C-alpha positions in Angstrom: 10.1 0.2 0.0 9.7 3.7 -0.9 11.6 3.4 -4.3 9.2 0.6 -4.9 6.1 2.2 -4.3 7.4 5.0 -6.2 8.2 2.8 -9.1 4.6 1.3 -8.8 2.8 4.5 -8.6 4.5 5.7 -11.6 3.5 2.6 -13.8 -0.4 2.9 -12.4 -0.3 6.5 -13.4 1.4 5.8 -16.6 -1.0 2.8 -17.5 -3.9 5.1 -16.7 -2.9 7.5 -18.9 -2.5 5.6 -21.7 -6.2 4.1 -21.6 -7.5 7.7 -21.0 -5.4 8.8 -24.3 -7.3 6.2 -25.9 -10.6 7.6 -24.7 -9.8 11.0 -25.7 -8.6 10.1 -29.3 -11.9 8.0 -29.8 -13.8 11.0 -28.2 -12.4 13.3 -30.9 -13.3 10.9 -33.6 -17.0 11.2 -32.1 -17.0 8.3 -29.9 -16.8 4.4 -29.6 -18.4 1.5 -31.6 -21.1 -0.7 -29.7 -19.5 -3.9 -29.9 -21.4 -5.9 -27.7 -23.2 -6.4 -24.5 -21.9 -8.8 -21.4 -23.8 -9.5 -18.2 -26.9 -7.5 -19.0 -28.6 -5.5 -21.7 -26.9 -2.4 -20.5 -24.0 -3.5 -19.8 -21.7 -2.6 -22.8 -18.1 -3.3 -24.1 -17.0 -1.2 -27.1 -14.0 -1.1 -29.1 -12.5 1.5 -27.0 -12.7 -0.6 -23.8 -10.6 -3.1 -25.7 -8.2 -0.3 -27.0 -7.7 1.2 -23.8 -7.1 -2.2 -21.9 -4.5 -2.9 -24.6 -2.6 0.2 -23.9 -2.8 -0.1 -20.2 -1.7 -3.5 -20.2 1.5 -2.7 -22.5 2.6 -0.1 -20.1 2.5 -2.7 -17.0 4.2 -5.4 -19.1 6.9 -3.2 -20.3 7.9 -2.0 -16.4 6.8 -5.2 -14.9 6.8 -8.2 -17.2 6.8 -10.6 -14.2 3.3 -9.6 -12.6 0.2 -10.9 -12.9 -2.6 -8.7 -14.6 -6.6 -8.8 -13.7 -8.3 -6.7 -16.5 -11.9 -6.3 -17.2 -12.2 -7.2 -20.9 -12.0 -10.8 -22.1 -8.3 -11.7 -22.6 -7.3 -9.3 -19.8 -5.8 -11.9 -17.7 -2.1 -12.6 -17.4 -0.4 -14.8 -15.2 2.8 -13.7 -13.3 6.2 -15.3 -12.8 5.9 -17.7 -9.9 6.4 -16.5 -6.8 5.6 -12.7 -7.5 3.0 -11.3 -5.3 1.8 -8.6 -7.5 -1.5 -8.5 -9.1 -2.5 -5.5 -11.5 -6.3 -4.7 -11.2 -7.5 -2.9 -14.6 -10.8 -1.3 -15.5 -9.7 0.2 -19.2 -13.2 2.3 -18.9 -15.1 2.5 -16.1 -18.5 4.2 -17.2 -18.5 2.5 -20.7 -22.4 3.5 -21.2 -21.4 6.8 -20.3 -18.9 7.3 -22.9 -20.8 5.5 -25.7 -23.5 8.7 -24.6 -21.2 11.3 -24.4 -21.6 11.7 -20.8 -18.4 12.7 -19.1 -18.2 10.8 -16.2 -16.2 7.8 -17.2 -12.4 7.2 -16.2 -9.3 4.8 -16.6 -8.8 2.7 -13.2 -5.2 1.1 -12.3 -4.2 -0.6 -9.2 -1.5 -3.1 -8.2 -2.2 -5.4 -5.0 -0.1 -7.5 -2.9 -1.2 -10.0 -0.8 -2.3 -7.4 2.2 -4.3 -5.1 -0.4 -3.8 -2.4 -2.6 -0.5 -1.1 -2.8 -0.6 2.0 -5.5 -3.2 3.2 -7.9 -4.5 5.7 -10.3 -7.9 7.2 -11.6 -7.6 9.1 -14.7 -11.1 10.7 -15.8 -9.7 12.7 -18.9 -12.9 14.5 -19.7 -13.1 15.9 -16.3 -9.7 16.9 -16.1 -9.1 15.0 -13.2 -6.4 12.3 -12.2 -6.3 10.9 -8.7 -3.0 8.8 -7.3 -2.4 7.1 -4.3 0.5 5.0 -2.7 0.1 2.9 0.7 1.4 5.0 3.5 1.9 8.2 1.3 -1.7 10.0 1.3 -4.0 10.3 -1.9 -3.8 13.0 -4.4 -6.3 14.9 -7.1 -3.9 16.5 -10.1 -1.0 16.5 -7.8 -2.8 18.0 -4.4 -3.3 16.1 -1.2 -7.1 15.2 -0.9 -8.9 14.4 2.4 -12.6 12.9 3.0 -15.2 15.3 4.1 -15.4 16.2 7.8 -19.3 15.6 8.0 -20.2 13.9 10.9 -24.0 13.5 11.0 -25.1 11.1 8.3 -28.6 13.0 7.8 -26.3 15.6 6.2 -24.6 13.1 4.3 -24.2 13.4 0.4 -24.0 9.8 -0.8 -22.9 8.1 -4.0 -24.5 5.0 -5.3 -24.6 2.6 -8.0 -27.2 0.6 -9.4 -27.4 -3.6 -9.5 -28.2 -3.3 -13.1 -25.8 -6.6 -13.5 -27.6 -8.6 -10.9 -31.5 -7.6 -11.5 -32.3 -10.3 -8.6 -30.7 -7.4 -6.1 -32.8 -4.4 -7.5 -35.7 -5.0 -4.9 -33.5 -5.0 -2.2 -31.3 -2.3 -3.4 -34.5 -0.1 -3.8 -35.4 -0.4 -0.3 -31.9 0.8 0.8 -32.3 3.8 -1.7 -35.3 4.8 -0.1 -34.0 4.6 3.4 -30.8 6.5 2.0 -33.4 9.3 0.3 -35.0 9.6 3.6 -32.1 9.8 6.3 -29.4 11.7 4.3 -29.1 15.0 2.4 -29.4 13.1 -0.8 -27.9 10.6 -3.4 -26.2 10.8 -6.4 -25.1 8.3 -9.2 -22.2 9.0 -11.7 -22.3 5.4 -13.4 -18.5 5.1 -12.6 -17.5 3.4 -9.2 -14.1 4.6 -9.5 -15.0 8.1 -9.9 -17.5 7.8 -6.8 -15.0 6.5 -4.7 -12.2 9.3 -5.7 -15.1 11.8 -4.7 -15.5 10.0 -1.2 -11.8 10.5 -0.9 -11.7 14.3 -1.8 -14.7 15.2 0.2 -17.3 15.8 -2.8 -19.3 12.9 -1.4 -19.5 11.9 2.2 -20.0 8.1 1.6 -20.7 5.7 -1.2 -22.4 2.2 -1.4 -22.9 -0.4 -4.3 -24.5 -3.9 -3.7 -22.3 -5.8 -6.3 -19.1 -4.6 -7.7 -16.0 -6.2 -9.7 -12.5 -5.8 -7.9 -11.7 -3.8 -11.3 -14.5 -1.2 -10.3 -12.9 -0.7 -6.9 -9.2 -1.5 -7.1 -8.0 1.7 -7.0 -11.1 3.6 -5.3 -10.6 1.6 -1.7 -7.0 2.9 -1.6 -7.9 6.5 -2.5 -10.7 6.5 0.2 -8.3 4.8 3.0 -5.4 6.9 2.4 -7.6 10.1 2.5 -8.9 9.3 6.0 -12.1 7.1 5.3 -12.9 3.8 5.5 -14.0 0.8 3.0 -15.8 -2.5 3.6 -18.5 -4.7 2.7 -22.2 -3.5 3.2 -23.0 -6.5 5.1 -19.8 -5.9 7.0 -16.1 -7.6 6.4 -13.1 -6.7 4.7 -13.1 -5.5 0.9 -11.0 -8.0 -1.3 -10.5 -8.9 -5.0 -13.2 -11.5 -4.7 -16.1 -9.0 -6.0 -19.2 -7.9 -3.9 -20.7 -5.2 -2.0 -18.8 -1.8 -1.4 -19.6 0.6 1.4 -17.5 3.8 2.1 -17.7 6.8 4.2 -15.2 9.3 5.8 -14.8 7.8 9.5 -15.5 4.1 10.9 -18.1 6.0 13.1 -20.1 7.3 10.0 -19.7 3.9 8.4 -21.6 1.8 11.4 -24.4 4.7 11.2 -25.0 4.5 7.4 -24.9 0.5 7.1 -27.7 1.0 9.7 -29.7 3.4 7.8 -29.0 1.1 4.8 -30.4 -2.2 6.8 -33.4 0.0 8.3 -32.0 0.2 11.9 -31.8 4.0 11.4 -30.3 6.1 14.4 -32.8 8.8 15.5 
């Protein structure tokens, strides 16, 4: 199993780097072209998304031709060989809007899951000079160095990450109430616009926690393993296991802090 994990991690790292090279090449040319919007007026897909996805999928297909792939952009799905238990979850450019505006918070996120959860993953944020890698039972790493979640115990001292539910605007009123509570009962809230980076920041202790009302599996496919292997906890905001069906995400540096953070967001603040 150790050799298998190393092989899967090498593939995740290689696929994420292949996508990140596309980001870098496009950035040197002056950025990407605005191709279309998807679910909302601010939900963009660019030529860079598509090229990065193709680059990542080529790496996965070459190394694991029988594995299934779930990728964000159109045409990114591939059925695996019958009986295969592995599913690759790919976000070729998490933070497309940031990229198109020259904002450096964007990354390629690649993870492989089996029937019990994520096995190995990589998040490559080329513009930040950061590559986070992780494999089940082997810890999480940033640029090759072991990373751990923060030791902050008091939620009123937490620095939180968040994401706006811009793809599901019906959720905005409830989210704004959560944001108001978080601002009143924590040390502050930050938003990068790339959930893969937010979760990596929880894993390495830059953020103490993170929440978002609705995410797709490719948004958090790598990040949940980074957080848990770094010593943190990830669940749904409303409670329950985070699987590949999409939904809310709540992460914290410990199980106890996650409970308290959920109470803050729901309005049941602890004195």
